[in-house]
C-alpha angles and dihedrals in degrees: 000000000000126000101230114107103237107165108236126227108249114211117221107268121239125210096224136022114252126243095267092076100032121098098010118142119237089238091057092049094048094047091053097044098047091064096052125097095226122092106254135179135174119223129199126228091278094053096254122137114258098172141356129197126237097262088054091053093047093050091049092050093046092052098044096251114153122226088239089067102039109005131092111314096020119135097243096172091049091052091051091049089061089068119138106193126069090244093055091045090055091048091050092049092048091049091048092054092052093048091048091051094245091119131023096211141017133180131184139161123228140171119249105177123183125207089262106036145021115247136177129194138188118225116209119184121187133178122234138176120220121220090260089060096252119140124230143158130238113212119195125187110195122188107240097168094119091052094048093047090049090051091049091049091048090051091049091050091050090051091050092049090051090050091050091050091051092049092047091050091048092043093058089054093043094065093056091043092049090049092054091046091051092052091051093044093051091061093040095050093048095051092042092055091049090051092050091050090055096045129072106247093219096059128088093258091049090053091050090050090050090054089049090051090052091051090049090052090053090050091051088052090053090052090051091053090050088054091048090051090055089049093236093160120052116224119267099212126207133161109279134185106227093203092052092048090048089054090052092050092045090055090053093047095048090059091061098045127085120249090258091068126063137192122214130185120205140158142063111358093189100062114111133181135188107242147128105279097211094045093047091048089052090048093053091044090054091052091048092048089056090051091048090054090053090051095046112134093006140098106245152119135258112203126193112199126186118202144146110261137142117226120245121263113277095026093124101266110154119240133278087042124199116256095228125052137180122214127206109192120196106197130180135177095218133108113333126220130235120241091256089061094046092055091058101034096108096044116116113264094003106140118194116230094252096044101094096164098041123117090202092245104084100088093034089056090044092055092047092052092047093051091047087059094049094261141093144217124235131188135209130177124185127172092225099042106029132228128326129188111187124197114201120195133167111261117248109271096031108135095229094047093050094047093047095049092048090055093049098042 
């Protein structure tokens, strides 16, 4: 069994087994079970294996399990009692109750991952009485991986839809907000320029006016990001080398970092996408700014890696998706984020605890730009590996990417 605590579904216990499993001969049971695809074993009243079907044997052999541990004569209940995770402990207790006659039936789901794939199974244990009056337990392990993966994908799609709805709601308000800001800034900028023209720049008043001008420029930048979030300007796509663009962005980022932090660019120099250069540069800068916030005050490295990789199912790629994707990963070894932060990272105006200079719009804008180009942005944060923000875009020449860009150009 796997080690991840996935709470199982516990079927409602019954006081007695029903007539479908009472009075059957062992020969009848074995003949029926050996032809089924599920992994099935029969346990005696002590929880030891009396018989296993052919799919059970094949699964054990394929996964390096010895007959002494799961074949005829093995102490199956004892092996389950040695469980470490809460899920396995619940499965062992449910199985024990069925074997002891306290429950007629038990069912629970559990992970059973191999080194090469993720797998989930459902265990079903059911009491039966043989024609000689002896009591036993039928244990069935059914592969439910396809169902679990479908449920995970459905949940991811629902999260993406909720995020899109939030961004659309905010976007409709952003246009009106940006319009009001622009009206106020137009008057402010005009009067500020007149005041600066009438004031010596070297004096104390001139310095104050220069600081005001800097603050106004930052506010205008915020208004521009609000407009980008609302997708006011459609992309103007052109063929772009991702590695070359990553080098350009890295040069800009290096200038703002201390000497104790470095930026490296690696990966496939041949990958190209069809995208708006300015928007994509802004997107990568926003990802790098997030990484720089995580590295603040530390000695560390920000790495930008370009590679060919398709995003996982449910990561928000519109359908029909292109067959070929490029990935630009911005990784840092700075402060990591808890799961509660990751779930809200792309929400408008959400500022992570370590992001002191963030306006709360950088990653939200990045995601909006990526989706407008037929791609997406994903995030991962692990205490032992650091933070990763991955931009996925259709590779230049992909049918979906070309069609999408032609419609938005």
